[in-house]
C-alpha angles and dihedrals in degrees: 000000000000112000121209124218125218096273094050100256116126124235088225092061092049091050092048092051090048092049092048091050091049092050095048095046097058122105090232091064091061096045098065098101125111115250093225092050090049093050092048092049093047092049093052121088128265091263092057092046090052091047090051092051092047091048091052090053093046091052094044103047101062095053090049091053091046090050091051092046093052092051092047090051092047092049093049093047090049090054091048092051091047091052091050092051094055109084117182116236092239091061094051115096125228089257090065093054092076 
């Protein structure tokens, strides 16, 4: 179960951010390119290198925004369901007191 701290942030989110930072800061994460791809990219001109960098950004940005949008929608729906489940005592009828 996800535990919440005093200020509302979950320990799970902090752990996930820490794990993501640890995975992206390793030297193995940067050494995953193919040697032939690297040589072809290095041998091409500056225009091709810039096009390759732009292409990587163009292909990376939409999935990131979709990922963020899905988590925002899930978080909002979770809050809405939690609000619907809480029923004040004054709104409960005498038949629910049993």
